[in-house]
Structure formats: C-alpha cells, structure tokens
N, C-alpha and C positions, 0 to 999 in steps of 0.2 A: 539539523542536529549536528553538534560538533563533538568530536571524541578526541581528547588529548591523550597521547601515549608517550611515556618516557622512554620506552624501548621500542624501536621500530621493528626489530627482528631479533631473535635470540642470538646473543653474541657467541662468537666462537669460543670453545672452552679454553680457558687460560691455564697455564702450568701452575701447580700449587706454589704459592710463595712469590709469584711474579708481581713486581712493583710497578710495572709499566702497562698493566692491563687497561687502566683507564685511558692512558694516552694512546694505546693501540686500537681502542674501540672505534668502529666507523662513526658511531654517534658523536664522539668527541670531535672528529674532523669535520663533520657536518655542522656542528655547533660553532667551530672555529671559522668556517666559511660564513656563517650567518653573522658572527661578530665582526668579521672583516667588512661585510657589506652593509651592516646596520648604520654606521656613521655616515658614509656618503649618501646612502638612500634617504636617511632621515634629514640630512642637511638639504639635499635636493628638494625633497617634498616640502619641507618647511619654507625654504626660500621661494619655491614656486607658489605655494599657497599664500604666503605673506605678500609677495609681489602682486598677486592677483587681487587680494583684498584691498591693498593700498591703492592700486590702480583703479579698482572699481569704485572705491569711495571718492577718489579725486575726480573721476569722470562721471559721477552720478548725476550732476546737473545737466550733463550733455545727453542723458538717457542711454549712453553707451555703457555707463557703469552698471546699470541693472543687468544687462546681458553678461558683463564680466563677473558680477557677483553670483549670478546663476551658474556660470561656468565653474566658479570656485566651489559652489555647493556640489556640483557634479564631481569636481576633482576630489573632494573629500571621500566620496564613495570609491573612486578609482584608486586613490592612495590606500584606502582600507583593503581593497582587493589585492593590491600589490604586496602589502604586508602580510596578508593571509597566505599568499603564495610563498613568500619567503619563510613564513612560519613552518612550512613543510620541512625545512631543513632541521627544525627542532623536534620533529615528530608530532607536530600539531596539525591536524587536518580538519577542515571545515566542510560541511555539506554544501552541495551545489544550491545556490539561492533559487527561490521560486521566480518565475517570470514576473517582471514589474507589472503593477496594476495599471491597466489601460484607462485612459480618460483624459489625456491631454496634459499640457504643461502645468496647469493649476493643480490637478490631482497629484501629479508627481511631486510638485513643490510642497503641497500639504502633507503628503505621506512622508517625504524625506525629513521635513522639519519636525514631524511628530514622532519620528523613529529615534529611540534612545541610542541606537547604534551609531548614528551620525555624530552625536556629541561625545560618545566614548572614543570614536575614531579620532576626533579632533584632539582629545586629551592625550591619546597615544602619540599623535604627531608632535605635540608639544613636549611630551616627556622623553621621547626617544633620543633626540640629539644629545642632550646633556648626559643621559644615562649611557649612551653608546660611547661618548667621549670619556666618561669615567672608566668604562671597560677597556678602552684603548690605552689609557694612561696606565692602568693597573697591569694589563698584559704586556705593554711596552716596557714597563719597569722590570717586570719579572723576566722578560726575554733578554733585556740588556744585562741583567745580573747573570743569567744563565750563560749567555754568549761570552761575556768577559771572564767569567769564572772558568769555563771550559777552555778558553784560550790562554789561561795563565802559563801553561808550559812554554809557549812561545816567548813570554816575558822572561822566564827563567833562562832560556837558551840565548836570548839576545836582549839584555836589559837596556843597551844603548838605543836600540830601535824602538823600544817601548818604555820610555822614561815615565816614571810616576813620581810627581813632586808633591810633597805634603808640607805646606808652609814654605820654609826656605831649605828644606831637606829633600834630597832625592832618595826615594825608598829603594833599597836593594832587595830583590827577591831572595828568599831562602827556600830550601826544599820543603821544609815544614809548612811554610806559608802557601806554597803552590799546592801541596796536598790538601790543605784546608780549603783553598779556593776550588779545587776539583770536587771535593765533597759537597761544597756549597752549590756548584753547578749541577751535579747529579741530583741533589735535593731539589733544585729548582725545576729540573726536568720532571721529577715525580710530582711536585706540587702543581706544575703547569696543567697537567691533565685534570686534577681536582678543581682548580680554579676555573678552567673552561667549563667543566661540568656544572659547577656552581652558578656561573653566569648563564649557562643554558637553561637551568631550572628557573632562574630569575626571569629570563625573557619568556619562558614557556608560561609561567603564571601570569605575567603581564599581558601576553598575547591572548590568553584565554579570558582574562578578566575584561579587557577593553575591546578586543576585536570580535569576540563571539557574538553572533546574532542571538536574539532572545530564544533560547532552546525550547522553552515550553510552547510559546506561540508559534514559532516557525515549524516545529515538529508536528504540533497539533493541526495546524493549517494544512501542511503538506499531506499528512496521513488522512485527514478528513476528505480532502480532494481526491486522493487516490482511492479510498474506500468507496466514496460516492460513485466514482467512475466505474470501479470494479463491480459494484452492486448493479449499476445500470447495464453494464456489459453482460454480466451473467444473466440478468433478467431477460434481456433480448434473446440470447441463446440462438442466434441465427447461424453462427459458424463457430464450431468448437475450437478449431485451430486459431482463428482470429481472436477468439475470446481469451484463450490461454496466452497467446502472444501479448495481448493487451494487459493481462494480469501481471506477467513478468516485467513488462515495461513500466507499469505503475509501481511495482515493488522496487525496481531499481531506481526510479526517479525520486521516490519518497524516502529512500534510505541512503546509507553511506556505502552500500555494496557496489563493487565494480561490475558484477555480473550476477544474474539470477536465472536459474533454469528449473524446469519441471520435468521430472522423470517418471515414467510409468513403473509399475511394480517389477517388470522384467528388466529395467534399466534403459529402456528406449527413451530417447529424447522427445518430449512432447512439444516443448516450446522453450525459448530462451531469449534473454536480452543481455547484450554485452559479451565481450570475448571470454571464452572458457577454454583452458588448455585441455588437450585430449588426454593428458596423463591423469587429470583429475575427474574425467568423465566416468559415468557409471554409478551404480548404487554403492553406498558405504557398507562397510562390513557389519556395523551395528546400527540398527534403526532406532530412533527415539520413540518413546511411547506416545499415546494420544495427548495432545496439549503440551508436549515437551519439545525442547530444542537441544540439539547436540552441536557444540561449538568446539572445533579442533584446529590446532595449528599444524600446518604442513611443513616439510623440511625447508621449503624456500621462504618461510616466514609469513605466508598468507594464512588467513583464517577461513575455514569452511564451516558454515552454519547449515545444519540439516534439520528440516521440519517435516512432520508427516502431513500428507494430504489425506484428510479424513473424509470418507464418504458419509452421507446421512445414514442414520440408524435404519431407516426404511429400505436402504439399498440391499442389505443382507448379503453383500458380495465381498470380494477381497478389498484390501486397501487400495487407495487411489494412487499410491506412489509417494514421492517426496518432492519437496521444494528445497533447493540448495542455493545458498548465497555465498559469493566469494568476495573477501575483503582484502584490500591491499595491505602490505606490511605496515604495522603501526596503527591500524584501524580496528577497533573492537566494537561490535554492536552492543548497544545498551539493552536492558531488559525490556524497555518500552518498544524499542525497534524490533526485538524478537517477537513481542506480542503482536505488533503490526504485521510482521511477515507471517505469523501463524494465522491471522485473520485472512490474509491473501491466500494462504494454502487452503483454508476452509472454503473460500470462494471458489478455488480451483476444483475442490472436491464436489461442491454443489454444481459447478458447470459440467463436470464429467458425468455426474449422476443425471442431471437434467438432460444432457445430450443423449444419454442412453435411453431415458424414458421418452424423449421426443422422437427418437428413432423408432422405438416400438409403437408409439402412437401414430407416427407417420405411416408405418407399415399397415396399420389397422384402419386408419381413417383418412389418410391423404393430406395434401398440402393445406386444405381448408382448415382441418382440425389443428394442424401445427401452428398456423397463424393465430388461431384463437387462443391456444395455450401460451404462445409468446405474449399476447396482449394481457392475458391473465397474470402472468409472471410480472410484467412491467407495471401493471396497475396496482398490484397488491404487495407481493413479496419485496420488490425493490424499495418501495416506500417504507415498509416496515424495517428493512435493514438500514436504510439511511437514518430513520428516526432513532433506532437503537444506537447507532454510531454516535449521533449527536448527543443523545442522552448520557451515554457512557463518558464521552469527552467532557461534558458539563459537570458530571459527578466527580471526575478526577480533578478538574480544575478548581472545584470548590470544596474539596475534601477537608482541607485544613482550615480554610477561612470561613466557611458558612455550612456547618453540618446540616442545618435544616433544609437548605436548598439542595444539598447533596442527597438527602433522603427523598425529597420530591423528585429529583432527577432519576434516582434509582427506581422509585415506584413507577414513574413514567416509562422507564426502560423495560421494566418487568411486564407492564401491561402491553407494551408493543411486542415484546417477545412472545407472550402468550397468544396475542392475536396473530402474529406471524406463524406460530406453530399451527394454529387452526387453519390459517390460509394454506400453508404448505400441505397439511394433511388432506384438505379438500382438493387441492390441486393435484397432488399425487394420485388421489383416487380417480380424478378425471383423466389423468394420463394413463393409469393402469387399472381398469375396473376388474380386479380379480374376481369379485363376486359374480360377475356375468359368466365367467368360466366355471367357477366352483359351485355357486348356488343357483344360477339361472337368472332369468330376466326379473322376476319378482324381487329377489334378494338385492340385485344390483340397483333397481329403482328405489327400493327402500333406503339403501345406504346413500344414494344420491340425494334423495329427499331430505335425509338427516343432514347431509353436508350443506344443502341449500339453506336450511333453517339456521345452522351454526354460523355460516359465513355472512348471510345477508338478513337475518332476522325475519324471514318470511314464515308464515304459518301454513304449512303444507298438510293438506288433508289427503292422505293416501288410502285409497280403497283398493287394496291389492289382495286378490283371492289366491286360489291355487295357481301353481305354475302352468301357464298356457302351453299347449302342445305346438311348439314352433321349432322349425329347423334352426341349426346354429346361425346360418346367415340371416335368417329372418329375425332371430333374437337380437343379433348385433344391430340390424337396421332399426328395429323397434327401440332399442336402448338409445341409439344415436339420435333418433327423431325426438324422443322424450327429452334427452339432454339438451338438444338445440332449442326446443320449445321453452324449456325452463330457463335456459340461458337468455332467450329473448325476453322472458318475463322480468328477469333481473335488470337487463340493460335498457329496456324500452318501456315496459308496461307501467312502472311505478305502482305496483300492486302490493297489497298486504296479505292477501289470501290466494292460495293456489290449490286446485283440486286435481289429483292424479288418480286415474281409474284405469284398470285393466280387467276385461271380462271376455268370455267366449260367447258369441251371439250366433244363433241359427238363422240362416238366410231363408226367405220365403221360397226361393227357387231351389232350395236344397243346399246342403253343405254348411260348414261352419267357418266363421271368421273370428280372429282375435282382434278386438277393438281396444285401442289405447287412446285415451283422451287426456289432454292437459288444458285446464280452464283457469283463468285468473279474473280478478275483479279490478284490473287496471284501467288505464285510460282508453284502451282500444285504439282502433284506427279505421280509416275508410278503405275497404278492400278494393275499391275502384280507383283510389288515389295512387300517386307515384310511390308512396312508402310501402305499398303492398308487396313489391318485389324485392325489398331490401332487408327483409328480416330472416334471411336464410331459408325462405320457402323453396327456392329452386333446389337447394341441396336436399331438403327433406323430401320433396316430391321425387327426386331422382333415386333416393334410397328406397322409398316405397315402391316405385316402379321396378326397381331391381329385384325385388322379391315377390313381384306379382301383386302388390297391394295398391291402395289408393290413399290419398291424403286430402283432407278437407279442412279449410281454415275459415272460420266465421268470426267476424268482429264488427263492431260499430263504435263510433266515438263515444266515450264515457260509459260503455257497457262491457268492457273487458274483451277477451279473446279466447276462442276455443279451437284447439288443434286436435283433429281426430284422425288416427291412423287405423286402417283396416287391412289386415293381412290374413290370407287363407291359412288354416291350420295345416300342420304337416301330416301327410298321408302315411300311415304305417307301412313299412316295407315288408312285403310278403305276407301281409295280413296279421302281423304281430305288432304289438305296441312297442 
C-alpha cells in the first residue's frame, strides 16, 4: 500500500504577509534536491539499461545475451526501487514489498513479465530524462535571470567591468534600470519557490502513477497473509506473549506503520514491534470507542493511530487495552489499513480472552485438557476466521464489477460467521462449564449434549434424572469423563446416535453408586487391539480412581462403544443431607 503525502510535516508558522514562505519551507528544499538528482540519475539509468539491452541483443546468438537480457529485466526492478527511494524527497512513500515468490528462475521471469509495474517502471525510465532536462532548463533560466538581476548594482558601480552590448551600442546603466532589475530579481526569488513546488507536484503525480505497485492486489495479498497467520497463531494459543508479539509483527509488516505496540488497560506494554519512543509510551488521554480508530499528529510530525482491543462479549470483563501504530512524518494510514489494524486488535482481544480461559481450564483439568482445547481451536475457529477473511476480501474486490458474485461472497461469509459463533459458544462452554458450578452435573451434561448436537449434528438421547448426590470433586470427575467419552465419539466413532444416562443404583452388597454411561452406535473397536489405549481411557480411569470409582469400556467392531462410570454417592456429613 502506497500513501503519497504533499506535506511531510506541519510547516513552521509563517509571519502574516511573508512572500518567502514557500521558498523557506523544508519541502521546497527537498524537492530542489530531487530535481538536482533527477537528471543524472535518469541519464545513468537509461544509459545503463539501453547499453544492457543492446549488448544482450547483439550477443544473443552466443547465448550470453540471454543472461544479459535477464540482468536487464532485474535492473528494471532495481531502478524502480532506486526511484522509489528518491521519491521520499517528495514526500511519497511506498510500502515494503512482499518477499518474492519462490520457485526458481522461470517462476521469477513469469511473474516479472506479468507484473504491470515492470512496464510502468520502463515508461518512467523513458520519460524521466527529457522531463528532468526540461526542469533543469526552466530552473536554470530562472536562476540566471535572478542572479543577473540581483547583481545589477555591480553593473551600475562599474559599467566598464560589466559591459552590455546591444547591437552596436553599449548600454549604459541608469539608476531606474537597476532598480527595475532588482525588482525583477526579487520577483524571480519569489517565483522560484512556486516553480519548484509546481515541479515537485508534477513529479509526485508521475511517481505515484508509474512507480506505485498495484495497491489493491498488494494490500489485499499482504493483509490476507497477515490475517491468516494471526488467526492460526491465536488458534494455537500456546504462548500468549509469543502470540501478541507475532500479532504486532504481522501488523507492522502488512502496514505502512514504523512501529506497532499493544498496551494493557493500565498502560503496561504487552508486546511491540519496531522502535517506539518513551515519550509516546503509555495510554492516550482519550480512548476510541469499539470499532473506531483515533489518529492524531504529534508535535514532531509523526502520526499515532490508537485502536481498541475489544474482548469477546462472553468475557464480561474490562477492555483489553489498545493497539497503537506509529507512522513516520508524511505517511497517513488509509481507511482500509485502519480496518486491517482493527482486525489485528480483535485477534489480540481473542488471544487475551482465550489465554484467560485456557488458564482457568488448565487449573481445573491440567495439561491434557489444554492440549485438547488448542486442537479444537485450530480445527474449527481458525478455519472459520480464515474463510471469513477470504469471503470479505472477495466481496470487496467484486463490489463494483460483479454485484451477484459480491452477494454470494457475503452470504458465504455470513454462513461462516454464524458457524464460527456456534463453534466459539460451544468451545467457550467446554473451557468454562459454569453450569457445573451453578446447576450441578445434570445441567452441565444437558448443556454439553446440546452443544454436541449443534456443533456436530449428532442426535443425543439424554436420560438425565434428578441431580445425583455427589461431592464436588466427584461431580467434576464425572463431567470430565462424560466430556472425554463424547469427544471420542465425535473424533473416532463416526456415530449418528449417542445415549447419555445418569442414575443412582443400589449395590447388592449395600450402599449406592451413581452410574453414568455414554453409548454410541459408531464403528466401535477391538478392546484387545492397540487402539484400546489411545482413546483417552487412561485419563478417564485415573479420574474415576481419584474419586473412588471405576470405569468400564465395552466395544466391538461395528457394534458401537459403551463407557460406564460408577462413583459412590456422597455420605451426608453429620447425618444431615
């Protein structure tokens, strides 16, 4: 993405009525340096390129010419990069290009020849020398008039040393003529600043028109790559600090920002990419609202963009902080770039919330449960986010040219978003089963059965009677065993029906046990085969043994699987229920 700017930084306030403001502006001097370098740079590039092409054509029968012509093609890109660097003197900045597509020489050749930027750069190389020469002639003439006019008092003081001959007559200076020449010289000084600014605007437009990479394709490709990596990184959720660092790095690489940082609500630095001055650190005085961006110019000419890090609605907690991007003087982010940064800040909010939920889940269920949740995130939510991104990009690209395709892309995106919401709701419930704490085992199992039907299309027959009398640790163990058993149904059984049952059974030897069973009509397995120990049975047996219960797994190929947990009921303390 390229952002041209006519004013690199706010100019120093000029005195009212000052006629030399344009000439005194730093932008004018930078433009003059560009005009001074344009002609020699253009002549050198043109001569080098023309010599290479002629030499390549002449030596083509010797096979050396092919390598020379390939070098000339590479030289076109190098010359374009040189002119893009020089365009910075005009206040025109171009985003960092994406890494070249790998694939060897033929892939590079095909990509370069198919890129319109190659031919626009060639056109710029051809146009620049004559246009730069014209600028030199115009400015040289104006400078000559200015210098001679301002030096006219020397002519008046010593006309013999500065003879002026017109035809056969020697012109004798008069005071009136010298005063007129001085006025002409002063006028030339004033006009000089305007002419330099005019030429600067001409070269700015030419550079933008011929040297800019395709902004739509380049920006879309860059942002899709960044969002895809960000979604994958957030979905993995293995290391919050590494995730946030990667998000800021992706935001900086895919935008024109010099630096990107993430700040917590209290102003603590969470992660950052690129140099950030200490004087600009900390939270801004005014925070933007959800979905908005605040862009402000600092006294040193840089721009600071502030975007909110919004936590999911289910978090119910404080804001996640802000994402701040710093831009060099002369660079202003476009609305599309701000929307991209807002997507990155949303990913950061999701990462913060997911890290919080994973921490809670880890405290309750341990490392095995955290690994399972990471897999769930990677298999479901990341794919939905990636699909939503592609659908939205396609809709934006075809909005004006193909409304019917735009409508199809939007409908596809909406379906993905609805599916992603269902996936996230079910996943958040598996991370944080509040129903187990608030409503007990029966309520938690009923909600989990509903989530299983919603996410995977299974038909769950739940026979859940009154709440069984279990201690809190036994409740948690029973819930996790049922959860793991139903997870195995989804991942391995290929079942269409699941039966979930909880009841209190009296034992022949006395006493009562709570019996929980999960049965499916899937493909089953051989309990004596090697797969018997790979379905999470070890973890389920350890949970059952931890609360004094037993676990029984019965299965046969083609006959489904039945998992039965038996846990002793809780004994009333002191004889009271």
